[in-house]
C-alpha positions, 0 to 999 in steps of 0.5 A: 590885551590880545592874550586875554591877560587884561580881562582875566585874573591869571597870575603869571610865573614869577621865576624862569623855569627849566627842565633838568634833562634839557639843561644837560642836553643843551650843555652837551649839544651847545656848550651852555644851557638856555631858557626854553620858551615852552617852559615859561608859559603860565599853565605849562608844568612839565617838559613835553620832550622829557615828560618830567616836571619843570622847576623854578630857577632862582631868577625872577622874570620881572625883577630888576632892569628890563634890559639885563641879560641873565642866562641859565647856569648851574648856579641859578638852576638848582633842583632842591627838591624833586617834584613827584606828580600823580599819573592822571595829573601828569597826563593832563599836564602833558596835553597842555605842554604838547599843545602849547609846543604846537602853538609856539612852533607853527606859523598859523595865519591870523584868525578873527575871534569869530573863526574860533567861536564858529569852530567851537560851535560846530563841535559843540553841536556835533557833541550834543552840547548845542543846537542849531538855534544857538541854544547851549546846554551850559550845565551839561557842558560845565559838568562834563568839562569838570569831569574831563579835567578834574577840579585839581587840574583846573585850579592849577591852570587858574581856570576853575569854574564857579559853582553858580555859573559857567564862568569863563567857559560860558563866555567862550562858547557864547557870542561875545567879544570878551577875550580870555587867556590862551591856555583856556582856548587849549583847554576847550580845544582838547576837551572838544577833541579838536587838534590844534592844527585843525583848529587853525587850518580846517573849517569845522562844520559851518559858520553864520556867513556860509549858508552852504556849510549850514545846509551841509550840516543840516543834511548830516543832521537829517541823515542822522535822524533818519538812521535813528528813526529806523533803529527802534528807538522812541521819539524821546530817546532820539531827542535825547541823543540829538539833544533836541526837543521831541517837538523839533524831532516830530517836525523834522520827521514830518518834513522828511516824510519819515515813516518809523516803525512805531507808526505801524505798531498796533495797526499796521506792520507789526499788528500781529506780533511784537517787533522783537519777534520779527525777522527784521529784528533778528537781522538788525540785532546781528548787524548791530552786534557785529558792528559793536564787536568790530568797533572794540576790535578797531579801538582796543585801547578804548573802553566801551564808554569811550566807544559809545560816545560816537555811536550813541544810536548803536549803543541805545538800540543794544541797551534797549533790545539786547541788554544782556548781550551788551552787558557781556560784551561791555569793556569797562576797564582795559585789562592786561595780563601781567607777564612781567617776571619781576625777580628776573627784571630786578636781577637784570636791572641791577648791573645797569643801575650800578653802571649808571650811578658809577658814570654819574660819579665821574666828571661833573657831579650829577645828583643821584636820585631815582628820577635821574637814574630812571631817566638815564635808563629810559624807564623814568615812567615806572622805575620809582613806581615799581621800586617795591617789586625790585628789592635788589635795585631798591636797596642799591639805589637807596644806599646811593641816593643823595640828599641835597646837602650831600650833593652840594658837598660832592660838587664842592669837592669836584670844584676844588679838584677842577680849579686845581686842574685848571691852575686857578686860584681857589676863592669863594667866587671861583669855587661857587661858579665852578661847583655850581653852589651859591655862597648862601648854600655854602654856609650850611656846609662850612665845616665840610668845605673847610675839611676838604680844603685842609685835606688838600693843604689849604688854610682858608678862613672860609667862614669869613670869606663867605660872610664877605661874599654875602 
């Protein structure tokens, strides 16, 4: 109930899951693999450490006796088919995996449900999705939330939003006692740009029980209004930025005694000339241009769209009064000069690839795939994606890449040699355990196994033994 599973329709994982790289590292470090907690969380699809997809084992999480002990082994952790994920989807999956790791590995103090509601409310107001009077712009919140994550990813984490309402998202930001699945807290936290540690340990904005915090936030809101009122924007434009009504803005202007420039138009300060012809305008334009350029230098990896989110007053003024300059200094897509000499990289990479594959053929077999080769070289993020730019590497790897059946045959051959080395009897069970190939998979390669045994001088009715094993 405390996890929100009773009141939600979230379907939990059926099988224990594993990361192939963690599996290998565990054996090297501890002598045996084990199930990792972070890999079993429903909604986590990748390993945060190795940044690769997680795979289902053959072991049911809720199957059989609840007191049984089942360890991770070569027999139940088999990568039958490699998973390939689009980069944009992988990015979101990594966010979730990393945030889930933080939750698991930190001892956060207990917080009442109202704590999280107030944390979210403060950020919603700050980002313009809510007002001080508790009004929430549900439609805009839902639209931006879906745009941020995309329909496909929300469906994968079982957190889709219905067409006609905000669903669980609306429930989370309203004042109610309904609990939802923990993954959805992480989705909203990431969307609102709240670090998980800060969500628990840092009081954001205000809450209803602390008037001083409300006053502090009101003071910030008032200061923001004063700045915007002097920027040359209309009351309606200011209302749009602060997500308030024009009536609320006018009342606040009167309360604060603000005298924005528009009060003088047609009968005061700028009666004889336009605002854009004044010295004040020239000074402000230079100031705002400089600030816009400085922000882009400060955040070289961000687009102008991202920068304007926290500088909407600056952007709105430039858009209104200096649109041509703004257009010339608007960063839409991060552009980088491609200085990679792919022919040179191809030639340099080929011998390294050959060494890696040679080592993978020594000792206990590892399946030769683009992913495993890239991982061992530390370039799994781009190797397979750039294979067409690496013709020498591509030709060599494609000639060495193994199908699942070829890999199983190689494991069986190694298993026979290993049993001989250890002086153990070659039985189906010994071979299956040593090689890490289940008897049911052996049926597909019976002839190959018999040929390997005959080459070693063994005469074994492998088919009969397999049938008995099943």
